[in-house]
N, C-alpha and C positions, 0 to 999 in steps of 0.2 A: 231403348229409344224410348224417348218420351212422344217423338212426333218421328212416325213410322214413315212420311213426304222427303223428310228431311233429318235422315241420321247425321249423328258428330258424332268425330270417334274422343273418345278419352283419354287417350295418350297411346303409349307401347309400353311392350319390355321385350327386353334381350334374351332369351333360351336359349342357349349350350345345346344346339341342336336343330331339327327339324319339328315345327309344330303339325299334326297333321289333323288333329279332330279337337275341339274342347266343349264342356258339357259346363255349364252352370249351378252350383247347387248354394243357395242362400248369397253369401257372398263373397264365394269361392270361385274359381274356374278352374277347373279341372281339366288339365291341358296334356293329351298324350306327346310326346317328343321321340321322335326317331335320333337316338345319337349313333346308330352305326359307323362305323368308319368302314365297312364294307358289308356287303350282300351277303359272306360268308360267313361273317362273324355277325351277326343282329345283336344291336342292343337299343334299348330305350329306357326312356322315366316314364313318369304322373309329375307333372310341377303341380302344385296346387298353391296357386295363385289366389293372394287375396285381391279383391276390385278395391278395395279403398284405398291403400298404400301402394297399390300395382308394384309387388315383392312379391318371392316365390316363398311360403312359407315353410312348405316341406316339400320333400319328393319321394316318392317310391319308384324302386328300380324292377321293371315290368319283365325283364329278364329275354327280350326280346322286339320287335321293330312293330311301332302302336301304327293301326292305321285309322279305327273308329272308336270311338266313348258314346257309351248312351249311360243316362243314371232312368233310376227307375222313379213312374211317378210318385213314389212312396217318398223318396229320398237316400233310402237304405239301404241301396248299390249302385257302383258303378259297371259294368261291361266292356271290357278293353279288347278289341278283336287286335292279336299279335300274329301280322302278316308272314312275315318273315320274307317278305317276295324275293320274288327270284333274279337271276341275273339273265337279261337278255342275251347278251354276248356269250353265253354259256349255252352250249349244244341248241342253239337256235331258242334259250329261250322256254323248249319241251320240257315239261315237269314230268316227274319228281324230281327236283331239286333241292337238297336240306340246307338247312334246316328246317325243321315240318314248323308250321303254326299252331296257336292254341287260343284259347281264351282265357284273359285272365277279369275275375269276381273279385274287386275291391269293396270290402263294409264301407259302410259312411256311418258315422257314431259322431251326434249332435252336428251335424251338417261337415265333420273334419273327417277325411280317409283314412282309414285305420291299414296303413302300411304292413302292418307285423300280423294282419290275418287273411289277405291273400289269398284265393282259391285258383288255382291254375284247373283247366278243364282242356284233357288231352283229346285230341280227336280224328289222331290217325285209325285210318283201319274202317273205317264209316261211310267215304263215300266213292261211288261209284268208279270215276275217273280219279285217277291218281292217290288211293286212300293213304297211304303212306306220307302225303306229303299235303296235308289239308295249307289251304292257306287265305284263313276268314279276310274279309272285307267289310261287311257292313253290320253293324250290330245295332237292335233296337230290343226294349222292354215295354211287354205291357203291364196294369195294372196290379196283373199275379204274378210278378215278377219272373216271369215267363221269358226268356232271352230267345230271339229270333236273329241267326245269326249263316251270314251266306258264304259258303264255301266258292267264291267265283270263281278262281281256276278250275276247280272241282265239279261244278255246275250241281251244287249238292247245297240243301237249306237245311241248318239244325236248330231242333228248339232244346234250349238247356233252363234246366230248375234252377232261375239266381241263387233261392237259399241254400241249396245244397252238392250245385256245381255238378247235379248229374243231368246226361244226356237223354231228355226224355222220349224223343224221334228225330228221325232226318228221313230228307225225299228226294229226288234229283229233280230238279230245276224246271225239265224237261227239252226238248230238243231247238 
């Protein structure tokens, strides 16, 4: 945005599915897209959009319904919360409701997402509320490539090493 007081759209691009979050790396928009046909069978992709041409350069299968995405300050990884949100019409929306969500870490090399080297971080068994059904919601990354991830419905916050995908710590978010 050249002038924050008068932002101007540069155009639009159609994506198959529902874009849920976007992060910019160089001249690319890493766009998390929910492609799920149903909540019982979630799916999603990471669409890599070239900002200059406004075309999708590539896409990574995320294996579930993405919610938010963040890129590390050094631009070496993207972290994507795979929520696999529950169906509010099933059991009044009470969790657990499978399939469980997780976190996807995508390495970024020379400004491009490396879909062949995706790491999945399993989050089951750690939350005090419905530990079998983590529902990641929001993700952020600090300068040490530590990923902070909220499990909104589980009332838990998880800290993950973004370089190797291990859970460093987790704690409840309070009452």
